[in-house]
C-alpha positions in Angstrom: 2.4 21.3 2.9 3.2 19.7 6.2 0.0 17.6 6.2 1.0 16.0 2.9 4.4 15.2 4.3 2.9 13.6 7.4 0.5 11.5 5.2 3.4 10.4 3.1 5.4 9.4 6.2 2.5 7.5 7.5 2.0 5.7 4.2 5.7 4.7 4.1 5.5 3.4 7.6 2.5 1.2 6.7 4.2 -0.2 3.7 7.4 -0.9 5.6 5.4 -2.5 8.4 3.5 -4.7 5.9 6.7 -5.8 4.2 8.3 -6.7 7.6 5.2 -8.7 8.6 5.2 -10.5 5.2 8.8 -11.4 5.6 8.2 -12.7 9.2 5.2 -14.8 8.0 7.2 -16.2 5.1 10.1 -17.3 7.3 7.6 -18.8 9.9 5.8 -20.8 7.2 9.1 -21.9 5.8 10.3 -23.1 9.2 7.0 -25.0 9.8 7.2 -26.8 6.4 10.9 -27.4 6.1 12.5 -30.8 7.0 15.4 -30.2 9.3 18.2 -32.6 10.2 18.1 -32.2 14.0 15.4 -33.8 16.1 14.3 -30.5 17.8 15.6 -28.1 15.2 12.2 -27.2 13.8 10.8 -26.4 17.3 13.8 -24.3 18.0 13.5 -22.2 14.8 9.7 -21.7 15.3 10.3 -20.5 18.9 13.1 -18.2 17.7 10.8 -16.7 15.0 7.9 -16.3 17.4 9.8 -14.7 20.2 12.5 -12.7 18.3 10.2 -11.4 15.5 12.0 -9.7 12.6 15.4 -10.2 14.2 14.7 -13.9 14.3 13.6 -13.7 10.6 16.9 -12.1 9.6 18.9 -14.7 11.5 16.8 -17.5 9.9 17.3 -16.0 6.5 21.1 -15.9 6.8 21.5 -19.3 8.4 18.8 -21.4 6.8 17.6 -19.8 3.6 21.0 -18.7 2.3 22.3 -22.2 3.0 19.6 -23.8 0.9 20.5 -21.8 -2.2 
C-alpha cells in the first residue's frame, strides 16, 4: 500500500514540475517576442525570468499578461 502512495506522490510531483516548467517557458517566450514600450524593458523582463524562475513568471503574469487582457 505504501509503495503505491509513494508512486502516486512521485507522479504528482513530476506533473506539477512539468506544469511549472511549461509556464516558465511560456512567459519567457512571450517576453522575448513581445514589443515593450521601454528601451530596455525586454532585457529587464528576460533577466527577471531567467534569474527568478517561477517567481519571475508569476510577477510577469500579473504585471504584463493581465495588463494585456
